Every structure is written in C-alpha cells, then in structure tokens.
ZALUM-347584 format. One record per residue (C-alpha): residue in one letter; x, y, z. Coordinates in Angstrom, 1 decimal, padded with zeros to 4 digits, m for minus. Layout:
BEGIN
aa	east	north	up
A	X	Y	Z
...
% end
This chain:
BEGIN
aa	east	north	up
M	113.8	081.9	270.3
T	115.3	079.4	272.6
K	118.9	078.4	272.1
G	119.5	074.7	271.5
F	122.4	072.3	270.9
L	123.1	069.1	269.0
V	125.8	067.3	270.9
L	127.4	064.2	269.3
E	128.8	061.3	271.1
D	132.4	062.3	270.1
G	131.9	065.6	272.0
S	131.2	067.8	268.9
V	128.7	070.6	269.6
F	126.5	072.4	267.0
E	124.6	075.4	268.3
G	121.3	076.5	266.9
V	117.7	077.7	267.8
R	115.0	075.3	269.0
I	112.0	074.7	266.8
G	109.2	072.2	267.1
A	108.5	070.3	270.2
P	110.3	071.1	273.5
G	112.4	068.7	275.4
D	115.6	066.7	274.8
V	115.7	063.9	272.3
W	118.5	061.5	271.4
G	119.1	059.2	268.4
E	121.5	058.3	265.7
V	122.3	061.4	263.7
V	121.9	060.9	259.9
F	121.7	063.3	257.0
T	120.2	063.7	253.6
T	121.5	065.9	250.8
S	118.1	066.1	249.0
M	117.0	069.6	247.9
T	113.4	068.6	248.2
G	111.4	065.9	250.0
Y	111.7	067.1	253.6
Q	108.1	066.0	254.3
E	108.9	062.6	252.8
A	112.0	062.4	254.9
L	110.1	063.2	258.1
S	107.6	060.5	257.4
D	109.9	057.8	256.0
P	109.9	054.7	258.3
S	113.6	054.1	257.5
Y	114.4	057.1	259.7
R	112.4	055.8	262.7
G	113.9	057.1	265.9
Q	116.8	059.0	264.2
I	117.8	062.7	264.2
V	117.7	063.7	260.5
V	119.9	066.6	259.3
M	118.9	068.3	256.0
A	122.0	069.4	254.1
Y	120.1	071.8	251.8
P	120.1	075.3	253.5
L	116.3	076.3	253.3
I	113.7	073.8	254.4
G	110.0	074.3	254.6
N	109.5	076.6	251.7
Y	106.5	074.7	250.3
G	105.0	073.8	253.7
F	103.2	070.6	254.5
N	100.2	068.9	252.9
Q	098.6	065.5	253.3
E	099.5	064.4	249.7
A	103.2	064.0	250.3
W	103.4	061.5	253.1
E	105.6	058.4	252.8
A	103.7	056.9	255.8
P	101.1	058.3	258.3
G	102.8	060.9	260.5
P	106.5	061.5	261.1
H	108.9	058.8	262.2
V	112.0	060.9	263.0
R	112.9	061.7	266.6
G	114.6	065.0	265.7
F	115.1	067.3	262.7
V	118.0	069.7	262.1
V	118.1	072.4	259.5
R	120.1	075.5	258.5
E	117.0	077.7	257.9
A	113.4	076.9	258.7
C	111.0	078.8	256.4
E	108.4	080.6	258.4
A	106.1	081.5	255.5
P	105.7	078.6	253.1
S	104.3	079.3	249.6
H	102.3	076.5	248.1
Y	098.5	076.3	247.5
L	098.3	072.9	249.4
S	100.3	074.0	252.3
T	098.6	073.8	255.7
E	101.3	074.9	258.1
P	105.0	075.9	258.4
L	107.8	073.6	259.5
D	107.9	074.8	263.2
H	104.2	074.2	263.7
F	104.3	070.9	262.0
L	107.1	069.6	264.2
A	105.5	070.9	267.4
G	102.1	069.4	266.5
H	103.7	066.0	266.0
T	106.1	066.2	269.0
V	109.2	066.2	267.0
A	112.1	068.2	268.4
G	113.9	070.4	265.9
L	117.0	072.7	265.7
A	117.4	075.5	263.2
E	120.2	077.9	262.4
V	122.8	075.1	262.6
D	125.8	075.1	260.3
T	124.5	072.0	258.5
R	127.4	072.0	256.0
R	129.9	071.6	258.8
L	127.8	069.0	260.5
V	127.4	066.9	257.3
R	131.1	067.1	256.6
H	131.8	066.0	260.2
L	129.5	063.0	259.8
R	131.0	062.1	256.4
V	134.5	062.1	257.8
H	133.9	060.6	261.2
G	130.9	058.4	260.4
L	127.4	058.4	261.8
K	127.2	059.3	265.5
R	124.6	059.1	268.3
G	123.6	062.6	269.4
I	121.2	064.6	271.5
I	119.2	067.7	270.8
A	119.1	069.6	274.1
E	118.0	073.0	275.3
R	121.0	073.4	277.6
R	124.5	072.4	276.7
D	125.4	071.1	280.2
E	122.4	068.7	280.0
A	123.5	067.2	276.7
A	125.7	064.4	278.1
L	125.3	061.1	276.2
% end
C-alpha cells in the first residue's frame, strides 16, 4: 500500500494509506458523523468538490449498489476513512470501497486517525486540504 497524506491549510498533517484513484486532490475538508450512508455521502451533490471525512471507524462493510445513490455517480473530490472494508457483506454489493473510488476517479485515504481529524476541524473550523502521495508535494 502507498503511503498518503492529508495536509490542511493550517499545516496539520494526517498520515494514512492511499486508496481509490491515484494523484493529488484538493478541496474543502468536511466531515460527517453518520454511522451509515457512506454511499449516499459520496453521491450527495452538496459535497461537490469537497474532501469528505467519515468519523465512523469502519466504512464500506455493506459495499456499493445501484439502489443507494443520492445522484448519479460520486460528487466528492476525496474521501478519508479510518478503516476501509475490503470484503463487504451484502447481497446487493457489487464492489468494495477501494475499487469503487478507483473506478470513479475519487482519491481516498485510509488508516487515518479520523477522530483526531474531526476534533481538529470542530475546534479550528473547516479547512482547505490536499490528499497527496508525498508529504513534500502537499503545499497548499
């Protein structure tokens, strides 16, 4: 797995592992505390162009299916999770999170301390950020 970084405009750095599409992406970093609905969050037009952080620790456990879309295809630019489930368990599931993100050119970051990241955003407000493969390239 390739190491990756989320760097916020205030200089805060959150290390993780890259999932989904390769390449660096930037956007406003926002979060949701929902325990379910990750597929809906990815396809919600209100998150267009943003990097969405899922506060709940395990994301992707029921996979992806065509019946749970808010709108056609994902609208987020980036997706950050603590743990990305690699083997979803649902009879309608067609693919795991990593494959879905890669197939829809959405950059992702897993194994991030999302609790610390969400606390940081709550205290300091929403920030612009970049998901990058190399820390030295992550200058805003």
